N, C-alpha and C positions, 0 to 999 in steps of 0.2 A: 437273936428267934430263930429255933429249929422248927421246917416247915416238913411233913410228911414228905414220901417222894413223889407220891398220887399230885398232890398240890404245885411241888415244884415241877415237873410235869404240866400241868397244867397252866402256870405262868410262863414256863417257855414257851409253849405252843401259841398263847399269846403273845409272848414276845417276839416270834417269827411271822406269825401272821401276817404281816404287812407285808413281809418281803415276800411270801410265797405266794401273794393277793397280784402283787408287782408281778411275780416270775410268768407266774399265767397269765396276767395281761401280757405282756412282753412274746408268751410262744403264742397266744392268739392270733398276735398282730404279723407276728413271723409266719404263720400257717397262712396266714391269710394274704401274704406279700409272697411266699413260696406257691401258694395252687393258684394254678393260670386253668383256665377254659377258653378255648377257641372253637368256633360253629362248624358247621359238615363244610362250606363253601370259605374256609380260611385254615389259615397256614401260620406259626409261629416260629419263625427264623430267629434261632438263640444266638446272643455273642458273650464267650465268660473269660472276663477279662480283655475281652479289645477279641478276641480270636471265636472263630464261625464253630460253631457245636452242631451247626442242622438244623432241619425244621421238624418242627411239632404238630402234630393232630390231628384230622379234627377231636376234640374232647380234652378232656385233663390231663394237666401235664405239671410236674414241679422245677422250679427253679431254685437257685441261692439267693437270698436277698441280696442287695448292693455288691453282687459279684455276677452276678446275670442280669444282662436285658435283652429284649426279645421284640420282634418291629409285625406289625401282624400284615397279611397278603391275603387281598380279596380275589379268589380265585374264576366269579362270577365273568359273564363276558359284560366288556363295558364299551359302550358308544359314545362315542367321542364328534360333537360337530365342529369342523373346518369352518374357520371363519371365511366371508367371500371372498377372493382374491382376483386381483385384477389384473386380468393375462393379455399377453399378446400372441393369439396363434400363428401357427407357420405362414398363413395369407396374410400377415399384419392387420389382422381384426380387434378391436379390443372387448376382451368379454368378461365379466363377473361366474366364477364360477362359485361353487360350493361343496361341499364334502359331509360323508357321515364314514366313521372309521369305526368297524365294529371287533377288538381285540380282549384278548383275554389271556394270564399270566397263566403259563405251564410248569414251570418252575420257578417255587418261590427267591429261593435260593438266588440264584444270579439275575433273576430281577432286584435284590437289595442291596447286591455284591457290584454286580459290572455296572449300572446307571443310579444316578443321584437321586431322580424323580422322575420312573418308570412315562410316568401317567403324561408330565409337560415332554417327555422327550419324542415317546410317539407325537402327541401334538403339532412339533414343531419340523419332524421329519413326514409326518402327512401332509404339513404344507409347503413344504420347498418340495415333494416329489409330484406333488399337483401340479406345482408351477411348473416343472422340467418336462412331465406328459405332456398338458395341454397347451404347451408352448414348441412343439415339436408336430402335433398335429394340425391339420385345415379346418377352418372351420364347416364347412359340410360332413367330414369325419367327424367332428365333434359331437354333433348333431347327431349326426346317425348311428354311429356304432360305437355306443354308449356304455354298452357291455364290453365290450374290446379295451376298451378305457379302464372299466373297472377292474377288470382282472386286471391289468397288466399293471395299474398303482398296487394292488394289493400284492401283486407276487414282487415286487421291489418291496414294499413295503416289509414284508415276511421276512426276505432274507435278510435286511437290515436289522430284525428285531428281534431272530431268533437268538444271537450272542447273549441277548438281555431277557432269555428265558419268557418271551412272548410270543403269542402263535396271533394273527390279525388273520381273522376269516375272511369280512367280506368290505367292500367299498364301496359306496352308493355314491354321485353326483347327484347332489340333489336338486339344482337349475342351472340353470343357462341363462345369463341376463346379457340382452346384445341393446348398443342403442338403439334409438330411435331413427337413425337416417339409416340402419343396418334394415331394419324390422319395415322402413317402409320400401327398400330396395327388394326384399324379400319378396313384398307385396305383389312389386311390379310384377318380378321375374315369375311368381305364379300365377300372375291374371294370364303373362304371355304365352306360359306354357300350354295353357289350359286354351287359350285362342289357338296355337300350334296345333294343339290335338284336336280341336273344332275341324278347322280344315284338311287336316289329314283323314280325318273321318269322310268328311264331305269330297275330298276328292275321290276317296274310297269307295265312295256311293256312285258319284258320277262316274270310273271308270270301270263296275260295278254292271249299274246300267247302261252302258256305251255299248258292254259286249253283250249282253240279254238285247239289245234292241239289232244288234249285228246280225244276232242268230233268228232273229225274229225276223229282220230283211230278207235272209235268205230263203227262209221258208215262204213270207211272200211271194219274193223273185220268180219261184218253180210252181207257186198257184194262184194266179191274179184273179180267182175269184173269192180264195180267203182276203187277199187285198181290198177287193171292193165291199166284200160283206165287213171288213172292219171301218171303212168309210162312210156307212150306211148307219153300222151301232154308233160312232162317235157325235153324227149328224143327229139320231136320237136326243141322245145325252147330250149335245149341244141346246134344242128345241125346250128340253124341259125348262128351264129361264126362263121367267117372265118377260115382256114387252122384247121379246128379241127377233130380230129376221135372219133368217137364212136365208142366204144365195147359192144354188147350186149349177153348174156348168149343164148347158143343154147336150154334154154327152152324154151323159148318164143316161137320156131315153127311158127305157121302162123303167129302169131303177128310180126314178125321180117321180114317175107315176107311184110307183109301191110304198115310196117313203112319203112323197105327198099322205098316201091313203091311211100312212100309219100317223102322222103327226095332224091331219086335218086339217091341213091348209093348200092356198089354190095354185096349181101352177099356171104363170103364165108365158108365154113367149120363150120360153125354155129357161126359167126361174120361178122358184117356188118361195112365196113369203107367207109366213104363220105368223100368227099374233094371238094371246090370249087375253 
């Protein structure tokens, strides 16, 4: 049976149509496997047959399926919590210290090729460095010079992780836990320190008062009348209290009479008794 040319073409097209469809499906699959996208804060480190090609991104890039593979690296700052470490300080005090380390990847190629798991490596390095530094300082320095200790730990970590393509931006000691016995001892020490300061302040006040009284005594020595007026003023102040008897020596003479007139009390045989 002989078919026209158009029918032959039509029949051949239907014969190869499944192959064309299959080829299109394979092409779509290959394109989907070849086209990759990474975000602005990510980079893709590409390997071709095991050899490093470099870092790609951000945006769209192409790879060869089954030949190339890649690893995504996040460039954002990461905060890792260092678990509490039981450390003995230089003055033999056991303390519990935990910290937070902030770091970021500045070279994704080094972060992938120079260390197996840079997140785990930074955490372990932070723990060992924290133990080493805290073990070299005394408890008082640990409590009062935390900023210096933070900067020292950061500097050491940054130097170690720099070949890994990682930048340690900050280290912060979160909390320092002390034993109960040490807390009680520090409370007693603080209380004793407050008492010491109170005694010093009281002694300084006594010293200043003695100096002022000494100057006043010199003035009274040169001016007896001023001393006598001061005595009378003191008696007047004392007489303001209720149910009080005042006794003054008869040698006051006229001054006693004046005092009796002021206080409104009687003068008998060289003494003055006043009551309310």
